[in-house]
Each structure stands twice: as structure tokens, then as C-alpha cells.
MDTraj code that builds the backbone (N, CA, C; nanometers):
import mdtraj as md
import numpy as np

residues = "MET ALA ILE ASP PRO ILE CYS LYS MET GLU VAL ASP GLU ALA THR ALA ARG TYR THR THR GLU TYR GLU GLY LYS THR TYR TYR PHE CYS ALA PRO GLY CYS LYS ALA THR PHE ASP ALA ASN PRO GLU LEU TYR ALA GLU SER GLU".split()
xyz = np.array([
    [9.5364, -1.0576, -0.6554],
    [9.4770, -0.9893, -0.7685],
    [9.4965, -1.0727, -0.8956],
    [9.3926, -1.0760, -0.9754],
    [9.3988, -1.1443, -1.1049],
    [9.4308, -1.0398, -1.2113],
    [9.4770, -1.0872, -1.3252],
    [9.5041, -0.9987, -1.4389],
    [9.3998, -1.0260, -1.5474],
    [9.3321, -0.9206, -1.5892],
    [9.2363, -0.9307, -1.6992],
    [9.3141, -0.9755, -1.8238],
    [9.2773, -1.0898, -1.8848],
    [9.3553, -1.1400, -1.9980],
    [9.3437, -1.0550, -2.1248],
    [9.2502, -0.9642, -2.1285],
    [9.2322, -0.8800, -2.2468],
    [9.3130, -0.7509, -2.2350],
    [9.2894, -0.6743, -2.1301],
    [9.3533, -0.5425, -2.1170],
    [9.4699, -0.5413, -2.0188],
    [9.4910, -0.6527, -1.9480],
    [9.6025, -0.6698, -1.8538],
    [9.5906, -0.5856, -1.7269],
    [9.4723, -0.5323, -1.6986],
    [9.4521, -0.4592, -1.5734],
    [9.4393, -0.5577, -1.4584],
    [9.4733, -0.5128, -1.3369],
    [9.4534, -0.5952, -1.2183],
    [9.3058, -0.5919, -1.1801],
    [9.2546, -0.7086, -1.1415],
    [9.1151, -0.7219, -1.1018],
    [9.1122, -0.7965, -0.9688],
    [9.0403, -0.7438, -0.8710],
    [9.0272, -0.8090, -0.7412],
    [8.9266, -0.9226, -0.7542],
    [8.9723, -1.0460, -0.7319],
    [8.8848, -1.1625, -0.7459],
    [8.7641, -1.1551, -0.6517],
    [8.7824, -1.0961, -0.5346],
    [8.6750, -1.0907, -0.4347],
    [8.5596, -1.0000, -0.4768],
    [8.5879, -0.9009, -0.5599],
    [8.4834, -0.8051, -0.5966],
    [8.4565, -0.7996, -0.7473],
    [8.5209, -0.8859, -0.8243],
    [8.5042, -0.8829, -0.9705],
    [8.3591, -0.9082, -1.0092],
    [8.3057, -0.8232, -1.0935],
    [8.1679, -0.8381, -1.1406],
    [8.1589, -0.9248, -1.2656],
    [8.2695, -0.9389, -1.3382],
    [8.2680, -1.0098, -1.4662],
    [8.3680, -1.1243, -1.4625],
    [8.3165, -1.2459, -1.4737],
    [8.4014, -1.3643, -1.4718],
    [8.3546, -1.4635, -1.5774],
    [8.4460, -1.5507, -1.6175],
    [8.4141, -1.6596, -1.7092],
    [8.4917, -1.7829, -1.6662],
    [8.4260, -1.8972, -1.6697],
    [8.4925, -2.0262, -1.6478],
    [8.5285, -2.0813, -1.7844],
    [8.6550, -2.1199, -1.8002],
    [8.6978, -2.1801, -1.9269],
    [8.8002, -2.2876, -1.8959],
    [8.7714, -2.4093, -1.9377],
    [8.8587, -2.5245, -1.9166],
    [8.9046, -2.5365, -1.7714],
    [8.8091, -2.5195, -1.6795],
    [8.8367, -2.5392, -1.5380],
    [8.9047, -2.4234, -1.4677],
    [8.9258, -2.3126, -1.5345],
    [8.9908, -2.1967, -1.4739],
    [8.8953, -2.0785, -1.4811],
    [8.8969, -1.9970, -1.3751],
    [8.8155, -1.8762, -1.3732],
    [8.9000, -1.7588, -1.4206],
    [8.8454, -1.6827, -1.5134],
    [8.9094, -1.5615, -1.5640],
    [8.8283, -1.4419, -1.5152],
    [8.8985, -1.3366, -1.4766],
    [8.8364, -1.2169, -1.4194],
    [8.8580, -1.0991, -1.5131],
    [8.7533, -1.0157, -1.5252],
    [8.7571, -0.9037, -1.6190],
    [8.7191, -0.7742, -1.5501],
    [8.7755, -0.6641, -1.5998],
    [8.7487, -0.5329, -1.5406],
    [8.6188, -0.4718, -1.5930],
    [8.5735, -0.5171, -1.7099],
    [8.4572, -0.4550, -1.7739],
    [8.3863, -0.5560, -1.8631],
    [8.2587, -0.5313, -1.8933],
    [8.1842, -0.6263, -1.9763],
    [8.2417, -0.6407, -2.1168],
    [8.3035, -0.5356, -2.1698],
    [8.3623, -0.5445, -2.3031],
    [8.4788, -0.6432, -2.3076],
    [8.5609, -0.6440, -2.2028],
    [8.6723, -0.7390, -2.1969],
    [8.6188, -0.8816, -2.1859],
    [8.5158, -0.9011, -2.1054],
    [8.4554, -1.0340, -2.0918],
    [8.3984, -1.0801, -2.2260],
    [8.3296, -0.9931, -2.2960],
    [8.2694, -1.0280, -2.4253],
    [8.3765, -1.0643, -2.5272],
    [8.4878, -0.9924, -2.5276],
    [8.5971, -1.0226, -2.6196],
    [8.6535, -1.1608, -2.5901],
    [8.6750, -1.1902, -2.4620],
    [8.7259, -1.3217, -2.4229],
    [8.6263, -1.4311, -2.4600],
    [8.4999, -1.4113, -2.4258],
    [8.3969, -1.5128, -2.4506],
    [8.3805, -1.5437, -2.5994],
    [8.4071, -1.4468, -2.6854],
    [8.3931, -1.4672, -2.8293],
    [8.5039, -1.5567, -2.8857],
    [8.6202, -1.5605, -2.8184],
    [8.7329, -1.6376, -2.8697],
    [8.8265, -1.6756, -2.7546],
    [8.7787, -1.7561, -2.6587],
    [8.8576, -1.7821, -2.5377],
    [8.9903, -1.8507, -2.5627],
    [8.9971, -1.9380, -2.6634],
    [9.1240, -2.0100, -2.6872],
    [9.2364, -1.9138, -2.7267],
    [9.2028, -1.7983, -2.7780],
    [9.3037, -1.6996, -2.8143],
    [9.3665, -1.6334, -2.6918],
    [9.2868, -1.6164, -2.5847],
    [9.3317, -1.5416, -2.4678],
    [9.3607, -1.6269, -2.3452],
    [9.3113, -1.7495, -2.3414],
    [9.3286, -1.8344, -2.2244],
    [9.4755, -1.8706, -2.2058],
    [9.5140, -1.8825, -2.0798],
    [9.6503, -1.9244, -2.0486],
    [9.6668, -2.0703, -2.0858],
    [9.7735, -2.1034, -2.1525],
    [9.8013, -2.2440, -2.1806],
    [9.8903, -2.2968, -2.0685],
    [9.8512, -2.4076, -2.0151],
    [9.9222, -2.4647, -1.9004],
    [10.0309, -2.5569, -1.9473],
])
top = md.Topology()
chain = top.add_chain()
for i, resn in enumerate(residues, 1):
    res = top.add_residue(resn, chain, resSeq=i)
    for name in ("N", "CA", "C"):
        top.add_atom(name, md.element.get_by_symbol(name[0]), res)
traj = md.Trajectory(xyz[None], top)
């Protein structure tokens, strides 16, 4: 299970409807609003490696 970086809910990667690729990593979202928030400012929410 992935964790939605916006709301911290668990998201099943196999069935996730909302995803974004950012700097080579796929992020999974529970809802379109969380995806839109991430897409508007990904550097704020992306995991730093």
C-alpha cells in the first residue's frame, strides 16, 4: 500500500485511479483533490531522497 502524500491515507497501488509521476517516482492519491493539490506544488509534498 502507498500513502497519499497529501492526506496520508493508504492507497492500493494496483487499483489507484489517481497517480502522478514526479522526478522518477510514482505518487498515489485517494481522490482527485489530493492529486490536484500535489500537482500544483509537487516539491512541497514529494519525498526527498
